[in-house]
N, C-alpha and C positions, 0 to 999 in steps of 0.2 A: 422720667421715661418708662410708658407702657414696657410692660416683661413680657417675653415670648406667650408667655401663657395668656395676657390680655389679648396679644397682637390675633395669637391664633383665635379669641373669643371673637373678636371684634368681625373678621374674616367670613368667621362664620356665617355670624350675624346680617351681614352685607350678603352672602351669598342668600340665604336666608330670604329675607327683605326681595334681593331682588325673584327668587323662584314666587313670592307674595306676588308682587306688581305685575311677572306675567302671565299669573294664574285671574287677577283681575282684568289686567289689557285683555287676556283670549275670550273673558265670561263678557264683556261688554262690547270686543269686537261684532262686528254686524257681517252676514250674511256678504259674501265676494264671488264672483267669478271673474277667473281669469281664464285666457284663449289663447291656447296655445297649436292649436291648428286649425284650418278651416277658415283663418280670414284671408278675406278677398281669396278665396279658391273653393274650387269644388271638390270636395273630399277633404281627408287629414283631420279626422275632425279630434280634438284634445281639452275636453272642459275641466277646469280645476274651479269644483265646486267649492269654499273653504267656509264654517259654519264653528263659533266657539274652535272647542280643541279636535273637531271631526273635518276632515281632508278627505273628498272622493273627486275622485277623476270619470267623468262622461264621457266615455271610447276614449279610445287611445290609436288612433289609425294612421295607416301612410302616404302623405300627400300624396299628389299624382304632381304635381308641379314643382314643387321647394324642392333643390335641387338639381333639377335639371338644365340648369348653365356651367355644371360641371361634371355630371354623372348623364351618361343616354348612353341605349345599346351593349355591350362587353364592357362597356367603361363601367363599373359599378362601384359602390363601395365595397371595401375588403371587410369579407367577413372574419380573417382573421385579428381585424381591428379594432372589434368590438363596435363601441361607440365614436373611437375617434376622427373617421373620417367623416361624422354626422357631427361632431363638434365643431369640426376645422370646420364646416361652409354654414354654419347655424342650423342645420337641418333640422336637428332635434334641440329642445332648450334642456341648458345646463342647470338641472332641480335638484335639490339633495336628498337624499331618500323617496327616490324615484327606482334608480337604475339597479340591477344588479351588480355583484363586486366584479363577475367574470369580465362582464360590458364595457365597465369604467376599465380594468387595467391597463389602457396606452390611453389612459387622457388625464387631465390635468385637476378630474375630480375626486376629490377622496369618496371613499364608497362609505354610508352614515346605514344606520339600520333604517328600515320605510317608517317614510313619516306620512303616509298616504295608505289610510284605513279601508280601501277597496277599489276595483274600477269595476263600470258599470256598462256593458256593452249593451247599444244599442242591435244590430245585426252583425252579422259576419261578411258584410264585402270590407275588402282589406283597406281600405280611407276610412274607415273605422277597427280594425282590432287588428291590425298587422304590424303594429309595435307592440305587440304585448311581447313578444323574444326579448325586450332592451328592458321590463322591469321585470326587478325584485321578485323573485317565485316565495318568495314570504306574504305576497300583497295579494286579496281574498280578488276573486274575477267570479263577479255575478252577470249573469248570460240566461237568455232565451235557453230552454230545454233543446229546441234544434238547433239554434247554436253554438252549442258547443259538441254535434254530432257532426256539425261544418268543420268545426277546427278540428276533431278527430281525423276527419275523413283528409281532408287536407296535409297534417303533418303524416298517413299512411302513406298518400299517393305521390307526395308531391317530397322537398328536401327542404320543408321550414319545421323547425321545430321550437314552438310557443312557452316550452318551458313547464315544469310541473309545480302550475299556480293551485292553489286552493280553487277549484270551482265550484260555485253553488247555480244548481240551476234555476230555473223560476217559469211560472207561468201568467197570465194575468189571473188577477185575483188574489197574489199574495204582495205581503205588504214587509220593505224588508226595514227592521228596524236598524242603524250603525250607529252605535251612541245615540245623541237624542234625537239625530237626523233619522225618517222614516221614508223610504223611497218606495212609489208604487209605479210596479210596469207595470203597462198599457197597451194590448198588441195594436198594431196595426198594418191596413195594409201595403205594401213593398214587393218588389220585386225577386225577392226572397222570401223563404218563409221564414218563423221565429223573429219576426221585426216589430219592436216595443219603442213606445214612448214614454217617458219618463214624468211621477209625478212627484217631486220633493221636498218632502215637508219640510223647510227652515223655522230657527226661534224668530226670524223674520214673517212670515208667511210661506203658502207653496212658488213656487221656483217649477216651471212646463219646459221641458225639453223634450221636441217633438223628433230627434231623429229624423231618419227618412222616408216619406209616407205620400200617399195618393187615395184618390177616391175614384178613381175612374178605372182598377181592379179587379177580379173575383171576387175577392172580397172585404167590399168598399165599407161595409158594416162596421168593419174591427176598429179602421181609421171613424166612426162616426162616435163609436163607441167613447174612441180615447179623447174626440173631441168633447163629447158629454160634459167628463169626468174632469176633463181640465177647466171645461168653463167652471165648473161645480166647485171646484178650489177656490176660486175666483184670488188665478195671482198674482202676486206683487211684480212677478219678470218670465219671461217667457223668449226661451233661446231657440231660434225657429230656422230651421233650411229654409234657403232659398235659390235650390240649383237653377228654377225652369225663372225663377221674376227676373226675367227679361223685358227691355224695350219694345221689340216685336219679334214673333219666334220663326224662323225658318223652315223646321223641322216639318217633318208630318207628323203626327202622332196620332196612333187611336188607342180606342178602348182593346182591351185582352179579346173580347169577343169579337168583335170589327177584324184583327186581326189573323183570328182563328175563321170567319169568314171567307176574306180577302183570298188566304193560305187555298183551303178547300176549294177557289172558284180554280186558282191556279192548276193545282194538282189534279181535279177532275177533268182536266180539258187536253191532259196530256198524256202521250204513252210514253213520253222519254224520262229520267232520275231527271228529283228535285231532291238540289242541295239544301239543308236549311244553315244558319249559326247564328247563335244566339247564348247569353251570357252563361256559364256554367253552373252558375247553382240558379238560375233563375226554375224555378220548378213548376211555375206557373206556364213559362213557356215550350219546357218540356210537354205538360201534360199539353196543352194545345196543337202541338204538333203530331202528337201521337194520339190524339182524336182525327186529326184531319187524315192521316195512315191511313189509322182504324176504317175510318169512314170509307176510305178510297179503294179498301182490298190489296193494301200496300202493309207492311212489313217495315217500321220504323226501326233505324241500324245508329248505334250509339259507340262512342269511344267507351273503351275498358274506364278510364279515369269516371264518366255518367255510369257506368253499370254499377262502381263504387259506390256512388254514392246515394244513388237508387236505392240500392240495396242496403245501407247503413239509416237510411232517410227509413225505412221501415219499419224501425224502435220507434217511430213517431206514429201510430195511428191516426193523430188527425188529419194529417199530411193527405192519406190518402193516393195512394201513388200505389204506380204496377210493381210488381217483383220483377225485374231483369231475369230469373234464373227460373221464373213459371211462367211468365206471359209468354206466349208463342206471337205473340205482337212483334216484338221485341227480339234484335239480331245486336249482335255486338264484331266491331269491324275491329279484326287488327291487320297493323303494316306489318311490316318485312323487319325482323330485327334479327341481330348476333347472322344465325346461318343462314338464314333468308328462306328456310323450311318450316317455317311453323311450327318447329317443335317447341311442347312445352317448356321445355329450359331457358330461350331466347327470352321470353318474357317473367318480369316479376312477381317474385310471389304473389299480393293482391292481384297482378291481373291476371292470374292462374285459374283465379275463380270461377270465372266465364267462359273457359275452354270450351265449356260443350257447345257455346254459342256464337262460336267463329265461325264470322266469313269472313274471304278475303278480297282482294279486287282482282279477282277470277271470277266469282262469283256477284260481284258488282257490275263489271261490264256483261255478264250473261243476264243476270235480271231484273234490265235498265227500267223497266215497268212497272217492274213491282215492290220500292224502293224505295222511302224517302232517307235519306240520307245527312246524320248534324255531323257537316266538315268544318273542322274551324280551321282559320285562316292560316293558322302554321303550321295545319295538318293539308296545306292546298298542293305541295307534291305528290301526292296520291292522286290525285289528277291524271297525271301521268302512266300512271299504272292501271286503274279504271276505263279512259280513254272515253269519255261518256262520248254520247253521241251526239253531234251541232241539233242546236236548238231546246237543247235539257236547261235546265232551271235552277238558279241559285236565290234562295228568301232570304235579304240581311234584315236581322230580328235583332240588329242590335243600333245607339243613337249613329246617325250619321255624323261625318268628321266635321270637328268645329272649322275648318278650316277648308279652302279649295287647294292649298299647299300638304295637306295631309299626304304621303309619303305610302303608310299603307296602305291609303284608300286608293293611292295611286296603283300602287302595286298590285294591291288586289285585281283591279279591273281592267287590269294587263292580262292576268292569267283569264281571268274568265273570258275576255276577246281575242284570246288565243283558240280556248277550246271552243269559241261561239255557241257561248252560255249565256242564258239571258239574265239582265241581273232583276230583282223585287227589293223595293225595301220597306218592309213591315213592321215596326215596332210600336210594341204599348212601352209607353215611358215609363220609371218606378218613382215618379215625382209630380207634385201636385204644378201646373199651370200659375199662371199669376192670377186671372181670376178664382181661380180656385182656392188659393194661400190667403189672398185679400179678403176670400169669404171667412175662414176657417180664421184667421187673427180677430179680423172684426167679429166673429160668433163665442171667442175666445174672451176676448177684451181682458188683458192683458195691460198693467200699468205700465211696466217697461216694455221691449223688445231690443232683444239683441240677435241682430242677421248675421248666421253664419251659412256655412258651407254655399256660397256664394261669391260673386262678384260681381256683383249688383247690390251693394246694402244699402248705397243715395235711394236707390227703389223703393224702398221700403219707408221713407219718411213721405210716400204718397198715400201709404195705405193707414199710418197712424205719425202722428208728429211726436209722441215719445218713444223714438227711435235712437238708441245708444248707436253710435256707430264703432264697430269695436276695432280696437288698435294690437296687434300680436304681443302679448306677455304682459300687457296692462290692469292691472285689477279695480273692478270695478265694485261696487257697493251697491246690495240692493235691499 
């Protein structure tokens, strides 16, 4: 009969043997991809890349559709419950070594130390970075220099707190080593600055991740540079967005130059007020309307939140944006709050920074022929105070609704019709269309394609026969 000492030594050998076997298994393990978001949906990208011992996420975004059967409007997941409500309806995956201890407090998933080496963000759209707030704060976040500024502005002007992560900002030209992996970020043109695609050099070869990109914007040469570097890397796999991979597009999509040209025609032919709406972080679109207003001897009127963002983005001189405090062509619209008397104390501290540029509804009503006003849909109640003259104009510079049953779209038109405001749809997409995406894939020539950020994976098979249709949570060797 073995004694206690022999039993202990045997257990120690078994434990050591298990560790050695695990080490051998990890060394032999091929690079793999697991998709926890962006699967059969536009947005929500979460791609886990594993190679030997290294594990990184490419984006960690919030889905626009997952969970919509349970949450809508004011019925939202409870922040006090952390990840509990999300796990209940499988809105987020139960993965150990990813989430923070606080977020797991009311779940059945035990906290473990981070098993993720890094998260790489392609850009600062919520569907690519919105779920950072759930991550363990020890996990490093790598992002573009401008993306870090966007995150900070979102935290300062909103109620979101993404956590005290160790951030590492990069620009094109830097190669980042995570263990044996090398990640090369390369800028692309998209509807937000500081957007990047990635080339990841693994033990099996390079993997290309497109992020979101286009070739009809003002910086299309950046997308071209990304495509050239991706092709040179001779990728074994390409993770490709497919937002506009559709049978037939019914939406009108213009280039940024066309949006400016057509908007200028509208403004130049009227003495009425012109309202515009666009995605808040699309600085290319802001610049378009800034130019239109200036060319027609009008002031552009923006919200305090937009003014705050512009003031912070001045830190990045490469963006060439105007200073909202110094530029005479920019005014800042303040709506009534608290006392209704436009007192400085009525506003948040961050809003007070632009008080010197304040205009209100009375100014807008009295100077309708002199302004172009950025008016978000959720601020439409300001129209009641502004009292725009009949025949004024509204340029909707965002995507058209997905369906004719879109409630917000119907409400928007009800408001415009009530005030007899003329509607114009002028938008330049942030994504490649089907032909452009086909050309990109054929140019890069990846051995395998993984379609994400799309509702039409099957259509990728018309481009390349080596398409892996992605399933949620399934691991794919590359």
